[in-house]
Residue, then its C-alpha position, 0 to 999 in steps of 0.5 A: m921688802d925682802k931686799q936680799e931675796l929680791a936681789a938674789f931673784l932678779r940675778s937669777r932671772r937675768e942670768r937665765l935670760r939669753p940675749e936673743d930671748a930679749g931681741l938682743p944680739s948675743g955677740p962674741r964678748r959676753r963673758t957671763p950667762g943671761l942678760r947685762r944689768e944694763e940691758v935689763a935697765v934699758l929694757a925696763h926703762i929705768s936707770t942702770e944705777y937703780y936696777v944695779r942697786l936693786e940687784q945688790g939689795r941697796a935700793p929703796r922699794p920699787s913702785g909697781e910700774v917699775l916692777a911691771g917693767i922689770a917683769g916684762a924685761l925679764r920675761l917673767t911668768d905670771t907666777e914669777s911676776d907675782h913672786l916679785h911683787v911679794l918680795a918687793g913688798t907690793a903685793p898683800s901678803r899674809t902675816g903671822l903663822h900659816r894655818r894648819d887647821v882644816r875646815p870641818s867641811i873639808l873633813a867631811l868631804l874627804e870621807r865622802l870620796p871612797q874611789t879617790a885617795a884625798f889628803v890636805t897639805s899645809a903651806v909647808f907640805e905637812v899632811l894635815a887630813w887624809n881619808d882611808l884610801a890616802a892611808a892605804l895607798m901612801e902610808d897611815f899617817a895617824e901613826l906618825a907624829p906631826e913632824d914625820r907627816n911633812l912631805a918635804r921632810r920625806a922628800f930630802l931627808r930620808p936618802a938611805r930608803a930613796e927607792t921608797t921614800l916617796y911611796g915609789v912614785s914615778d916623778a920623785a925628782e919633779f915632786r922634789h923640785h915642786v916642793v922647793m918652788g912651793l916653799r920659796s913661795t911660801l917663805a915669801r908670804y910667811p917670812s916671819d913664821p918660825a915654823v917655816t923658816a926652821l924647816i927651810d934651814e933644816l932642808r938646806d942644812s941637811s940636804a945638799e940637793f935642796a940646797r942646790l935646788w933652792e939656789q935656783h930660785d924657781v917658783q913656777a911649778a910645772p902641773m903634775l897631771t899624772k903619777t905612777f905609784r909602785h905599791p908592794v901589794v898592788g903593783e903599779i898604780t897610775v893616777d890623775c893628780d888634781a890639787l885644788t887650793l883652799t885659799d882661805r887658809d892657803q892649803n891644798l886639797v890633793l886627789y888622786s884618782a883612776p878612770q873608771g874601769s881601769r887597771s888603777a881603779e880596780a887597784l885603788a878599790l882593792l886597796s880600800v878594802l885592804g886598808a892602811e896596812a897594805g903596804d910595807y915600804r911605809r914602815 
């Protein structure tokens, strides 16, 4: 049970919930945003004292029934509810280190997708494997040290090249928020992994934007359905985005493709011929 993270998460969710969302009158005397602690306790069918102790990081581990009541009172999504259980220590969690070795079958699959830019990321957004088209669309990861293949570092720690930091994508701000939410969930699953904690500490210390987003305690990521790259050679490429979770290793297989016959599909085909040296924004 991570008492301090659980406390912070509960406070952040309570402060974001409007009284009317829970069927309560807003009233003229509310001095702080969100619900009052006693209101959450009533809605969750637990004592106010116990809920206050939870938000102060002083309560013993809550039962699954209590957590279900709190999740309902705070109108948590399924993802937020799962995160709540992980923080409370009532859900199965991985121990030790997150895995960075990619299954041979996935490596082979990457090469069987010549018209799709495909790559595998770890639980901390490190690019672990990629195909030639991904290298041509984004950058030649083989030329980088492993720590420089981390998309979280690229997103937050290269402000001097903000316009090209994320390969000219159209949704850079959304991606940064997505990274923060992903890392918060990862930390809950791997609280003792030094690679996870060190990366988050580095980002919090070095990026004011990351620190600001981190304090929001968000874990619900909106799906990224499309993305537009502004490539220096072939121009704009709009791709469909699909991310498949490889549950056994807690990794993601990311696929960027374009509808057959579209201009973007033709641009991807051209990139597959030009190869990884096609873009200069990656240098």
